[in-house]
N, C-alpha and C positions, 0 to 999 in steps of 0.2 A: 524746194523751188527748182524747176528744171531749166529755167531761163539762162542762168549762167553756163550750164553745160551745153545747151543748144548753141548759145553765142560763141562758145569756144570752138565747138565743131564747125560751124559756119566760118568762123575767123580762120581756121586752119585751112578749110577748102578754098576760101578766098585767096589766101597767101600762095597756096599751090598754083592756082590759075594765074595770079599776078606774076610769079616767079617765071613761069613758061612764057609769058608775054613780054618780059622786060628786055630792053635793049641797053647794052653797056654805054653806048654813045648818045643816048637819048637825053632829053631835057631832065633836069633835076625835078623830082617829085617830092611830095610831103606825105608821110605816113603818120596816123594818129593811133594811139592806144589809150584805153580808159579803164579805170577801176574807181571804186568809191572814192579812193584817196585823191584822184585828179585825172587830168588829161596830159599826155605826154606826146611829143612828136619828134621825128628825125627826118632828114632829107637825104635823098640819094637818087641816082638814076635807076637803080634797081629796086623795085617795090618790095622784094623779099628782104633784102639787106635793110631798107628803111623800116619795114615793120619789125624786123628782128631787134633793131636798135630801139625803137619806141617801146616795144614790149620789155626789153631789158630794163629801160629807165622805169617803166611802170612797176615792174617786179621789185626793183630796188626800193622804190619809194612806198609801195603799197603793202609790203610784208606778205601776209597770208591772203590778202584779198586776191580775187581772180581778176587778171588783166585780159582785155579783149581787144583785138585789132578792130578799129571802127571806121576808118576813112582813108582813102588814097586819092590824091590829086596829081596830075602831071599835065602841063608844068605846075609847079608849086604856086606860082603867083603869090597874091596876098591871101591870108588866111584869118580867121577869127573864131573865138569861142564865146558862147552865151549860155547862162543858166536860164532855163525855163522852169518856172515854179508851178507846180501842180498842187492840189489840195493836200496831198499827204506826203509828197517827196518832191525832188527836183531832178532835172536831167540836164545834161550838157549837150548842147548843139554845136556843131562845127560846120563851117563853110570854108571852102579853100579854092584856090585856083582863080580868084577874082583878079580884076585889073587895077585895084587901088583900095586904100583904106575906106574911102567913101562907099565903094561897091560892097565892101565886107559889111559895113554898118547897114546898108540898105537891104542886103540879103538877110542879114540877121533879123532886122525889123519885119521883113516879109514873113519870115518863118514864125516870128512871135504873133504877128497879126492873123496868121492863117492856121494857128494851132488852138482850136477852141477850148482846150483844157487848160491853158496857161493863164494863171492869175497875174503874173509879172514876168518880165524879162530883163536880165541884167547882162550887158556885154562885159566880158571879163578880160579879154585879150585880143590884140591885133598882132599879126605876125607878117613882117614885110618879106619880099622876095629873097632877102639874104638870110632869113631865119631869126632876125632880131625881134624879140617880144616886146610889146608895149602893153603894160597892165592898164586896163580901163576901169575906172571906178564910178564914172559919172554919167553913164549912158544907160538908161532904163526906160522901159515902156510898160504901161498897163497891159495885161493880156486880155483876150476877149472874154474870159470868164468873169472879169470884173466889170464889164460894160453891161449896162442895163439892157434887157431884151427889147427888141423893136416892138412898138406897139402899133396895132392897126387902128385906123380911124374908125369911130363908131359908125355903125350902119344907119342910114336915114330911112 
């Protein structure tokens, strides 16, 4: 499967561009890295440093799994993660840079409702602007895949 290789190449190119655009005195941002093992994040004013940190955490936890840089937001704001369940596997969605926990939940719900392949969505964490993580276990929505198709009225 060539997807992990392509994701790694794109991630490296993304880091190079972000490194050139960073400002040492700018607001703190948040970088995410992912592997099958999980989602990891670090905060810094420099995107390259934040991604390096997140990728290091990922590699330490994921063993031989490939880790990929996936998301950067500045300012970091409030962030959150959600599992989107598909028929044969799942994906982790990330939102970041929002104004509060309610905005994170609303953004994740909108992602769920607008991804036709999802059968269910489970919010897994909320991260506050200081980097404190709150695990979430009781916020889920049915995905569009589980909703019955719209029926048209019979022609008269």
